[in-house]
LOVEX-731262 format. One record per residue: y, x, z of N, C-alpha, C in turn. Coordinates in steps of 0.2 Angstrom, whole numbers, plus 5000, padded with zeros to 4 digits. Layout:
YXZYXZYXZ...
END
This chain:
463543835173463543875179464043925180464143965174464644015175465343985175465443935171466143905170466243865177465743845180465843815187466143865192465843925192466043975196466743995194466943995188467544015186468143965188467943905188468443855190468543855198468043875201468043885209468543935211468643985206469044045208469744025205469844005199470443995196470743925195470343875197470643805196470243775191470343705191469943655186470143665179470743695177470943705170470643775167470343815171470143885169469643885164469643925159469143935154469044005152468444025149468344095148468644115141468844175141469044205135468444225131468444225124467844235120467544305122466844295124466444345125466344355133466744335137466744345144466044315147465944245145465344215148464744245145464744275139464244305136464044365140464544405142464444465145464144455152464444405156464144385162463444365162463244325157462544305156462144365155462244415151461844475150461744505157462344515161462244545168461744505172461844445173461444405177460744405175460544415168459944425166459644495166460044535170459844605171459844655165460244645160460344685154460844735155460844775150461344835150461844815144462544815145462944795140463644835140463844855134464444885134464944835131465544825135466044775133466644815130466844805124467444835121467844785119468444775123468844725122469644745123470044715121470744735121471044735128471544775129471844775136472144705138472044685144472244625146471744565145471144585141470644535140470344505146470244545151469944525157469244555159469244615158468544645159468344645166468844655171468744655178468444585180468744525177468444465178467744455177467444495172466744495171466344525177466544575179466144605184466244585191466844555192466944525199466644455199466644415194466244345194465544355194465244405190464544425190464344445197464744485201464644505207464544445212465044395212465044335216464344305215464144295209463544255207462944295210462944365208462344405211462244405218462844405222462844415229462544345232462744295229462544225231461744215230461444255225460744255224460444315228460744345232460444395237460344465234460744475229460644545226461144595230461044655228461444705232462144715229462544765232463244765230463344795223463944785221464144815214464444875215464244925212464444995212464845005206465545025207465945035201466245105201466145135195466445205194467145195191467645215194468345195192468745265192469145285187469445345187470045355191470445305192471145315195471145275201471545315206471645275213472045215212472545225208473045165207472645105204472245115200471745065197471345035202471045075206470545055211470945015217471545035219471944995224472144925221472344925215472544865211471944815211471344845209470744795208470544775215470544815220470244795227470644735229471344735228471744675230471544615226471344625220471244565215470544535217470144565221469444535223469544475228470044475231470144425237470044355234470344345228470344275225469644255223469144305222468444285221468044275227468344285233467944275239467444325240467644385237467144445239467644505242467244545245467644605248467444665245467944705244467844775240468144825245467844885244468044945248468045005242468245065245468245115240468045185244467745225240467645295243467945345238468445385241468845435237469045485242469245545240469545595244470145585248470545535246471145515250470945475256470445425255470345375260469845405265469245425262468645445267468545515266468745555270468745625270468145655272467745625277467145655280466545615278465945645278465345615277465245555281465445565288465345505292465745445291466345455288466745395286466445365280466145405275465845375269465145335271464845365276464145335278464345265281464945265285465145195288465245145282465545165277465645115271465045095268464545145267463845125264463545075269463545085275463245045280463544975280464244965279464544905278464244865272464144905267463944875260463244845261462744885265462144865265461944815270462444805275462444745280462744685278463044685271463344615269464044615270464344665273465144655275465544675269465244705264465544725258465144705252465544685246465144665240465244715234465844745234465944795229466244855232465944915229466044975231466345015225466945035225467245085220467245155222467045195218467045265219467345305213467645355214467945395208467345445206467345465199466845505197466845575200467345595203467345665206466945665212466845605215466345605221465645625219465445615213464745635211464645705210465145755212465045825212464745845219464745795223464545815230463845795232463445845232462745835233462545785240462945805245462845765251463045685250463545675246463745605244463245575240462945615235462445585231461845565235461645605240461145585244461245525248461945515250462145455254462145395249462345405243462345355238461645325237461145365237460445345236460245295241460545285247460345235252460745165250461145165245461545105244461045055240461044995242460744945239461144915233461044935227461444915221461144855218461644805216461444745212461644755205462244785204462544795198462944865197462844895192463144965191463644955185464344975187464844965182465145035181465345045175465645105173466345085169466845085173467545065170467845115166468245105161468545155157467945195154467445165151466845195149466945245143467545245140467645295135467645365138467745375144467745435148467045465148466545425147465845455147465745505140466145485135465945515129466345575128465945625125466345685123466845675118466845625114467345615109467845565111467845535117468345495120469045525121469545495120470245525120470345545127470045525133470145545139469545565143469145605139468545635142468645675148468145655153468245695159467545725161467545785163466845815164466445785170466745755175466445725180466045665178466245635172465945575170465245595167465145655165464445675163463945665168464145665174463645655180463345585180463745535177463545465177462945455172462945495167462345485163461645495167461645545171461045565175460945505180461445475183461345415187461045365183461245345178461045285174460345305172460145365171459445375169458945355174459145365181458645355186458745285189459245245187459245175189458645135187458445095192457845045191458045005185457544985180457744945175457944875176457844855182458044785184458744785187459044835187459744835189460244835183460644785182461044775176461544835176461744855170462244905169462844875165463444875167464044855163464544915162464644925156465144975154465744945150466344965152466944925149467444975147467744965141468344995139468744955134469344975133469744945127469945005122469745065123470045115119469445155116469045125112468445165109468345145102468345195098468245185091467445185089467245185083466545175082466145235084466445295084466045355086465945355093466445335097466445335104465945275107465945215103465545165105464845185104464645215099463945235097463745285102464145335104463945385109463845355116464345305118464245275125463645235125463545195120462945155119462245195120462245245117461745295117461545315124462045335128462045355134461845305139462045245138461845185142461045165141460845185135460145165134460045105130459645065131459545005127460044955130460544945126461144905128461344865122461744805124462044765119462744775119463144785113463844795113464144725111464644705116465044645115465744675113465944665107466544695104467044635102467644635104468144585102468744615098469144565097469744585093470244625097470544675095470944715098471644705097471844655093472544635092472844605099473444635100473844605106474444565104474344495104474744455101475444455105475444475111476044465115476544525114476244585111476644645111477144655104477744675106478144685100478244765100478044795095478044865095478644895091478844945093479444985090479345055091479645095086479645165087480345195084480545245087481245265086481245345086481545375081481645445081482245465085482245505090482745535094482545605096482845655092482645725093482845755100483345735103483545765109483445725116483345765121483345725128483945685129484545715127485145675128485145615125484945605118484945545115484445495118483845525120483345475123483645445130483945485134484245465140484745415139485145425134485745375132485445305130484945315126484545255123484245215129483945245133483645215139484145175144484645215145485245185149485445115146485545115140485845065136485345005136484745015135484244965133483844935139483744975144483344955150483644895153484344895154484644835157484644775153484544785146484444725142483744695142483244735144482544705144482444665150482144605149481944565155481344595159481344575165480744585169480744665171480144685173479944745175479544785170479544855170479144885166479044965168478744995163478545065164478845115159479045175161479245225156478745285157478345305152477945355153478245425151478245475155478545535154477945585155478145655153477545705153477545735160478045755163478045805169478345765175478145795181478445765187479145775187479445835185480145845186480545795181480245785175480545735170480545665173480045645176480045575179480545575185480645625189481145625194481845625192481945665187482645665184482845605180482345575176482545515172482645455177482245455182482345395187483045405190483245465192483845475195484445455190484345465183484845445178484845375178484345335178484345265177484645235184484545265189484845235195485645245195485845305192486545315192486845265187486445235183486645185178486445115181486445105187486345045191485645005189485145045187484545025186484045045191483744995194483245005200482645045197482645105198482045145195481845195200481145215200480845255204480345295200480245365202479745405199479045395202478545395198477845385201477445445197477045485202476645535199476245565204475845615202475245635207475545675213476145695212476445735218476645695224476645625223476845585229476245575234476445565240475945545245475645475243475045465245474745395244475145335246475345345252475745285255476345275251476645325248477245315243477045275237476445305234476145275228476045195229475745185235475545115236476245075237476745105240477345065241477745055234477645105229477945095223477545045218476945045219476544995215476644925217476744915224476844855227477544835224478044875224478744865222478744835215478344875210478344855203477944785203477444775206477044715206477444655208477844665213478244605216478944605213479044645207479744645204480344665208480144705213480644735217480944795214480644825210480844885206480844865198481344885195481544865188481044905184480944975185480545015181480245075185479645085184479345155186479345205181479645265182479545315177478945355179478445355175477745385178477445425173477045475176476545515172475945465170475445495168474845455166474445435173474745455178474445435185474445355186474945325182474945245182474745225175474045235174473845215167473245165167472645185166472145145164472045095170472045025167471844975171472344945176472944975177473444955182473644875179473544825183473544765181474144725184474644715181475144665183475344625177475244555178475244515172475844515168476444525171477044515168477444575167477144625166477544685164477844675157478444675156478844655150479044705145478944775148479044825143478644895145478444925140478244995141478545045136478845095139479245145134478945215135478745245129478545315130479145355128479345395134479845445133479645505129478945515129478645575125478145545120477845585116477345565111476645575114476245525115475645525117475145575113474645595116474145645112473745605107473745545107473345505102473545435101473245405096473445335095473045295100472445315102472045275107472445285114472645335116473045345122473645305122474045295116474645255115474445185116473845165113473645095113473445075121473145125124472945105131473545095135474045135135474645135139475045075138475145065131475545005130475144935132474544945133474144885135474244865143474644905146474944885153475344815152475644815146476244765145475944695143476244645144476144575141475444545142475144555148474544525149474544455151475044435154475144355156475744325154476144355149476744335146476744335139477144295136477044285129477444345125477844375128478244425124478344495128478144545126478344615129478544665124478944705126479244755121478944825123478644865117478344925118478644975113479045025116479445075112479145145113479045175107478945245107479545285105479845325109480345375107480045445106480145465100479845525098480345575095480245635094480645685090480745745094480845805090481045865093480445915092480545975090479946025089479646045095480046045101479746065107479146015109479245955108478745895109478145915106478145935099477545955096477246015098477646065100477446125102477046115109477246075114476946065120476246025118476245975114475645945113475145995109475346035105474946085102474646135107475046155112474746195117474246165121474246095123473746065127473146055123473246035117472646025112472246095112472546145110472146205109471946235115472146215121471946245127471646195131471346145128471046095132470346115135470046165132469446195135469546265136469146295141469246365143468946405138469146465137468946515132468246545135467846555130467146585132467146645136467646695134467646755137467846745145468246695146468346675153467746645157467446605153466746575156466346635158466246685153465746735154465946785160466646785161466946825167466646795173466646725174466446695180465646695180465346685175464646685175464346755177464646805174464446875176464546895183465146875185465346895192464946865197464746795196464346765200463646785200463446815194462746845194462646905198463246945199463247005202463446995210463746945211464046935218463846855220463446855225463246785228463746765233463746695234464246665239464946685238465246665233465946685231466346625231466946625235467446575235467946575229468246525228468646525222469246575223469546585229470046625230469846695228469246715229469046785227469046795219468846735216468846745209469546745206470046715209470746715207470946785208470746825213471046895214470746945209470146935206469846975202469846955194470146895193470146875186470846845184471046865178471646845176471546775172471446725176471246655174471746605178472046565174472446505178472046475183472346455188471946415193471646355191472046315187471846255184471246265179471246315175470746335171470146355174470246395180469646415184469246355187469646305189469446245192468946205186469246205180468946175175468246215173468246275173467646315172467146305177467346305183466846295189466546225189466946175187466646115186466246105180466346125174465946125169465246165170465346225173464746255174464246225180464646195185464246155190463846095187464246055183463945995180463346015175463346065172462846085167462246125171462346145178461846175182461846245181462346275178462346355178462546385184462946345188463146375195463046315200463046325206463046275211463546295217463846245220464346255226463946225232463946275237463646255244464146215248463946195254464346155259464946195261464946265261465546295263465946315257465946285251466346295245466246365242465646385243465546455240465046435234465246475229464846465222464246515222463746495218463146535217462946525210462646575207462346575201461646555201461446505197460746475197460346515191459746505191459346535186459346515179459746455178459746425171460146475167459946495161460246535157460846505153461446535153462046505150462046515142462146465139462246465131462946455129463146495125463846495122464046415120464646395122464846325121465346325116465546375113466246375109466146325103465646325100465546275094465646205096465346195102465446125105466146105106466546155110467246145112467646145106467546185101467946185095467846115091467246085091467246025088467645965091467645975098468145925101468845935100469045995100469746015099469945995092469545995087469645975081469745905081469345865084469445795085470145775088470345815093471045805097471545815092471545865088472045885083472045825078471545805075471545755070471845685074471645675080471945615083472745625084472945685086473645685086474045685080473645705074473945695068474045625066473545585068473545515067474145485070474245505076474845485080475545505076475545565074476145585070476145535063475645515060475645475055475945405057475745385063475945325066476745325067476945385069477745385069478045375062477745395057478045395050477845335046477345295049477145235045477645185043477645155037478045105035477645035036477045045038476644985038476644955045476344895046476344865053476044905058476444915064476244965069475644935073475544875074474944845078474344855073474444845067473844855062473644925062474144965062473945045062473545065068473745035074473345055080472645025080472644965078471944935079471444955073471744975068471345005062471045075064471545115068471345175071470745165076470645115079470145095084469545065080469545065074469045035070468944955071469444925073469444855074469244815067468744785066468644755059469044695058469444665063469844615062470644635062470744705061471444725061471844695056472444675058472844635053473644645055474044625051474744625052474944585058475444605062475644565068476244525067476644545062477244505060477744505066477644555071478144555077478444615078478144675075478344735077479044755073479344805074480044825071479944835063479344855062479244865054479144805051478744755054478644695051479244655050479644655056480344615056480844645052480844715052481444745048482044735051482544715047483244705050483244645055482744605055482744555060482544575067482344635068482244665074482844665079482844635084483444625089483244635096482744665098482544675105482844735108483044785104483444845106484044855102484444895105485044915102484944995101484845015095484645085093485145135092485745105091486345155090486545185096486545255096486745295102487445335100487945315103488645345101488745415104489145455101489345515104489545515111489945465113490145455120489545445125489045405123488545395127488045455128488045495122487645565123488045605127488745605127489145645131489045635138488945565140488845545147488245575150487745585145487045615147487145685148487545725144487745795145488045805151488545765153488845765159488445765165487945715165487445705170487045765170486745795165486445855165486845915169487445915167487845965170487945955178488045895180488045875187487445885190486845865187486245865190485945935191485645955197485346015198484646015197484346055193483646075193483446115198483246095204483246135210482646185210482746245212482246295213482046295220481546265222481346265229481046335231481146355237480846415239480146415241479746465239479046465241479046485248478546455252478446465259477946515261477446525257476846565259476646615253476446675255476146725251475446705249475346705242474646695240474246755241474546815241474146875242473946885249474346875254474246885261473946825264474146765261473946705264474346695270474946725271475346715277476046695275476446665280477046645278477546705277477946685272478446745270478946765275479046825276479546855281480246825280480446815273481146795272481046755266481446695266481446645260482146635257482146635251482846615248483046545249483646535248483946465249483746425243483846355243483746315237484246345231483946355225484446375220484346325215484546345208484446295203484446325196484146295191484146315184484646275181484946305176485446265172485246215168484546225165484346175160483546175161483246125157482546125156482546155149481946185147481846225141481946185135481746115135481746075129482446045128482946055132483546025131484046075127484546055125485046095120485246155123485346155130485646215133484946265134484446235135483746275136483646305129483746275124483546305117484146355116484746345118485246395117485046465121484746455127484546515130483946545127483446505124482846535120483146575115483646545111483846585105484246655107484546645113484946705115484446765117483846745120483346795122482946815117482646775112482146795108482446805100483046785099483346795092483946835092484446815097485046855097485146915101484646925106484646975111485246975115485646925116486246915119486346845121486546825127486646755129487446745128487546685125488146665122488646655127489346655125489846635130489846565132489546515128489346455130488946445137488446495137487946495142488346525149488746575147489146605153489646545156489946515152490446465154490046405158489546385155489246325157488846345164488646405165488346435171488846435176489446465175490046475179490246405182490346355178490546295180490146255184489446265183489046225188488946265194488946335194488846375200489446365205490046355202490646345206490546285210490346225207490146165211489646175216489046205214488446205218488646255224488946305223489146355229489646325233490146285230490646255235490246205239489846165236489446115240489046145246488846205245488446245250488946285255489546275254490046315258490146385257489946405251489946485250490646495246490946545249491646565245491446615240491646595234491346625228491646695227492246705230492546775229492146825234491746795239491346835243490646845240490446815235489846815232489646885229489046905229488746965226488246945221488346955214487846935209487346995208486746985209486247035207485747015202485747045196485247025191484547045192484047005190483347025190483247065183482947135184482947175178482247155174482247185168481647175163481547245160480947265159480847325155480847315148480747255146480747235138481447225135481847195139482547185137482947205142483047275143483347305149484147275150484447265145485147245146485347175146484847135144484947065143485247025149484847025154485046985160485647025164485647095165486147125168486847115164486847115158487447105154487747035155487246985155487446915156487746905163487346935168487546935175488246965176488347015173489047055174489547005171489446975165489946935162490046865166489546845169489546785174489946805180489846865183490246895189491046895187491146915181491846925178492146855178491746805175492046735175492146705181491746715186491746695193492246735197492446795195492846835199492546855206491946875205491546905211491246965210490846995215490547065215489947055211489747115208489147125204488847185206488147185207487747245210487047245206486947295202486347305198485947345202485547325207485247365212484447365212484247315208483447315207483247355201482647375201482347405195481547385195481247405189480547395189480147455186479547465189479147515187478947505179478847555176478847555168478147515166477647525170477047495167476847425169477447385171477347315173477047275167476547235168476347185163476847125162476847095157477347045156477046985160477546955164477446905169477046845166477146825160476846765157476146785155475946845155475246865153474846855159475146855165474746845171474646765173474046745174473946675173473846635179473746675185473746635191474246665196474346635202474846645207474746715210474146725212473946785215474146845211473946845205474046905201474846915199475146855198475846855197476246885203476146855209476446885215476346955216475646975215475447045216475847095211475847075205476247115200476947125202477347075204478047075206478047125212477647115217477647165222477547235221477047245216476947315214477447345209477847305206478347335201479047335203479247285207479947275208480247315214480747345214481047385220481747395219482047415225482747425226482947495223483347505219483547575216484147605219484547565221485247585224485247565231485547605235485647595242486447575243486547515243487247495245487247445250487747435254487847395260487947325258487447275259487447205257487347165264487447195269487347155276487947105276487747045278488246995280488446965273488046975267488346945261487946885258488246845254487946795250487746815243487146825242486846855236486646805231486846805225486546765220486146805215485446785215484946815211484946785204485046815199485146795192484546815188484246765184483746785179483746735174483446745168483546705162483046645163482446655164481946595164481646595171481446535173481046535179480446485178479846505181479246465180478846475186478546525188478146535194478546545200479146565200479646575205479446635209478946675207478746735211479246795211479546805205480046855205480646845210480846775210481446765214481146765222480546745223480246745229480246815232479946865228479846935231480446965231480946955226481546995226481946975233481946905234482246885240481946915246481346915247481046945253481147025253481247055248481447125248482147135251482547095249483247095251483247075258482947025260482947005267482647055272482147095270481847145274482347205275482747215270483247275269483847255273484147195272484847185274484847135280485347135284485447085290485947035288485746975290486246915290486446895283485946895279486146875272485846815270486146785264485846725261485746745254485146725251484946735244484846665241485246665235485146595231484946615224484446585221484146605215484546555209484646585203484946545198484646575191484446525187484146545181484446495175484446525169484746485164484246425162483646435163483146375161482546375165482246315166481646305169481146295164480646345163480146335158479446305161479446295167478846265170478746195167478046185165477946125161478046125154478346175151478546175144477846195140477346215144476746235141476146205145
END
C-alpha cells in the first residue's frame, strides 16, 4: 500500500529508503515515533506521504511545528507533488487573529491538508485557543532536537510543545524528526514524547567530501574563497557569523566575477524568497548566509557548503553541511578556521547563552512591585541588554512565573520563582564541551566523517575514504595555497571597501525623531581584521595609535570625502573625548588632521562621573548616558563647516549620534560625518 502511494508521487521506479516505510506504518497505526536519520534521508517524505494516506482515510490535517521560515517556505512548495495543500501561520504572513482564523477554517473545511506553524506562535494564548479548534490527524515536530535542553539548538519556545503533546488524544499519531541528536538528546526527546518508538539510521553521508583548513586571518580566508569558489561546480552556501560579514563577503565575491548574494535575518521576506528561488534554480552561484538558511532547506543539488567561521559544535557543523549533496554523488564541504578572535567570540556566546540570575531577579522583583509593565519601561530601569531581556521574559513566561496580556504588558503570577543557575550552568558546560569537541575536530588526523558521526553516537560510524584526511595528498578538490599577492588583493579590497556607519533616525529616550542626524560615515576596519587588531593594541597595550593607523585612515578618508564632494582643506576634525584615556583619541585626531592638512578642534568634553559605555547594556541607557555626560566645552564658530567626528571604536553609534545632534543644534548649515578606527559591533 505505502509503496503504491510512493510510486503515484515519484513514478514507477521509486523505492523507499531504509526506515521510511516503517515510520509511515507507525504513523498510520496511530503510534508515536522519533525518527533520527541523516540529513537528506527524506524525513519530510515520511510526513507528507503519511498525510496523503491519512487525508484519504478522512483524518484531520497534519500540524507541523517547524523552526525556520526558509524551511517552511521550502517545504510548502514541495507538497505540491504529493497532491496535498499546505499553508503556514507565522508572524510574517498572518499578523492578525482574523487572518489566522481564516487559515484554521480552511484546514477544517478540507481546503488545506498541512499546517506549518513556528514554535514562537505557541506563546500567544489567543492563538492556542484558536489552535484548539483545529481537527488534527497527525502532529509533527520537525528538528525535534530543539525540544531537548541538551540539544545543540535548544529554543525556549519548544518547551511549550511538551505541554501540547501531553494533552493530545492518544489516537493522534506523533512524529518527531531530527538528524542531529546524540544518545543523550534522543533519550530526552523520547521521554518528552511519551511512549514512542525510535527509528534510527546510519548518519554517514556518502556524497560529502569533507575538508578543513587553518587560515588565521580574514584576508587569507577571502583570498581562498575567491580562488576556489570559481572552481567548484554548481551552487552552494557559505556560512558566516554576522550580517555585516555576509554583506561584505558577498560583495568581495561579486568583485571577483562570482554571482553571490548575502542572506540573513535583516532582509525583507520578499527578498529572502527571491534569493532562495535564485539558489534553487541555480541563478545564484552562492549565498553567503547566517544560520537563517539552515535547518531543513532542501535543494537536491547543492554542491558545496563552506564555513567561513567555526561552528559552535560538531552537531551544528554536521547539520549545516547536510544542506549539500542530497541528490548528487559528490559535494564539497570545507571548514575554514583560525584566529584567536574567532575563539573569543564563541566563548562569549557560550558563557552568555543564558541570562544571569541577578538579572532575572531584577525582572521578577520589579514585576512583583509594579503590575502591567511594558518591556520599554523595564529597559529604562534595568541595565540589561534588550536581547537578554527578551530571553528573560520568554523563559519566565514559559515557566509560568509571569504572563503577558493582550496589550503586551507583563504581570507577575503567584508561582514562586526558583533559582535556575545550576540548571543553566549544566547546559553551558555541555556547550563548552561540544565546542571543545569541534576544536578537536579541527585538529584531528582521523577521518573527518567518522569523527562527526561518532560524536553523534552513530553505532555505524566508519571511515569515509573521501575526506581530505583520508585522501591525504590525493585531495584535489581545492587549491589551498594562498599567495602574498592574493592576500594583498584582499587588503586592497578592505581598504577600498567602506564599513558604513549609518545614522540613527530616532531617539530611544524620547521615542521621537532626532532633530539633527549625521551623514553616513565609515569605520576603517572590523575588529577581527589585522587593522582592527592593530587598533586594539594601540588602545589597550601601547596607549597610542600607530603611524600605520594614521596613514591608513588618511588614505581612505581622502577617497571617501572626495566621493562626497567635500574639500579636505575645509574640513574640521573633532575628536570624541574619553575620561579613561584622555589623550588617546585627541592625539590621534590631531595627527590625522596634520596628515590631511585640515583644521582640528578639540571642542567636546565629558563629565567626570560617566560610566564606561560598554558597561551599559541597552540602547536607552547608552543614549541617556551620552546625553548626560557629553557637552561642548569651547565656543568656536563652526557655522557652514564640514565636520569629521573621530573616535576609536564604534558599536552602538550613540556617541556619534548625540555628538552630531549637539553640533547640529548649535551651528547652522553644517554637515557631520563620523569616522572610527574599528567597528566592534558583532565582535561579542
